[in-house]
C-alpha positions, 0 to 999 in steps of 0.5 A: 677560683679554686677552694679546698673543698674542690681540691683532692689532690696536691702537685708536689715540686719535680726534683728535676725535669730530665729522666736521668736527673730524677733517677739519679735524685732517687739514688740520693734520696735512697742514699741518704734514707738508707745512712739514716735509717741505718745509723738511727737504728744502730743507735736505737737498738744498742741503747735499747739492749745495752743496760749499761747506757741506760742513762740520762744522756743516752735516754734523750739520744734514743729519743733523737734517734726515733724523731730522726727516723720518723722525720726522714721517713716522712718526706724522703719516700714520697720524694722518691717515689715521685722521682722514680715513677715521674709523677708529683700527685700527693692526695689532699689527706695525704698532704695534711697527713705528711704536714702533721707528722713532719711537723710533730717529728720536727718539733720534737727533735727540736726539743729533745736537742734542747733538753740534751744541750740542757743535760750537757750543761748541767753534767759539765757546769753543775755535776753534783747536782746531776743525779737530782736534776736528772733523775729516771723521773724528771728524764721521762717527764722532760722526754714526755713533755717534748713529745706532747708540746711537738704533738699539740704544736702540730695539731694547731698548725696542721688544723689552722693551715688547712682550715683555710680557704685555697684560692690559687690553684693545688701547685706547691713549691716543694718537693713535700707539703710544707707550710709556707706552700700552702699558704702561697695557694690560699686567699690572702685575707685569711693567711695572717692568722697562720703568719702570726702563729709562725711568728709566735713559734718563731720567737719560741724556737729563738728563746730556745736558741738563746738558751743553747747558746747561753748554755754551751758559753757556759760549757766552754767557760767550764772547760776552759778552766780544765788544766789538761789540754786534752780534755779541752780538746776532747770538750771542744771536739765534742761540743762544736759539732754538736752546736753546728748542726743545732745552728744549721738546722735552726738557721735554715728551718727559720729562713724557710718559714720566714724569709721574705717572698720576694727572695724566694725561688724553687732552688732556694726552697729545696735546699733550705728545706733539704738542710733542715729535714733531711741533712739533720737526722742523716748527720746526727747519728754520726755527730752524737755517737761517733766520739762516743766510746760507749755507744761505738763499743755498744753497736 
């Protein structure tokens, strides 16, 4: 029987068994990461340099692009390295650092998406109060609260996860360090506190999702009062892609962490993780900027 004090490294899941497929996965991950880096990098530079884009909506979009950029840089480079060099190792400290930063940036992204939904709700449903509710100070406070909450959330989960004694080896069933797969290595009697934390976190995520759905319902009701059919089309074509990405992000992330063990499989786990950790950072630049004429002109 092994424990956490004797483990110096973990073995990540190999994405493929053959050399050809490993190189194919490397190329796919490289393409996705380059698309995310380019898209989010362009958004950051355009908003930072364009003074006419210094508004609440673009301020939150800048923060979202930063979290997307950092999130994909936390997990994908290690997976690319392992596929290219046919290895699976990650150090114990490296795994803890990867888990902390991943939870930090993915948490910040979720909170920022919730705030951006609130921004859209205020601008469409109660525009007369927009400057009062979303002044520069209020926006700075909300962004700071999102990052601080994500930091505390990540610190709590990382410290609790890596304080558990590990009794079942060091092979993880995922291509990066993820809490459910580390819990599978821990002694069963010590898992309950982290499972409890995950359940509480899921309740918080569900509460935010209910708020997001409620906000979009109010937005759609307000949009339907617009007499112009062109106004309908513009509002729905902007909001529906946002809601689709949000739904995929929340549903796959929640299912990845709370799914029953009896329906777990390596291919399903990898697919879920890619859908909530890799796809959104690559898609968000398209979803949030492709239909925005001001941002397209600045880029």
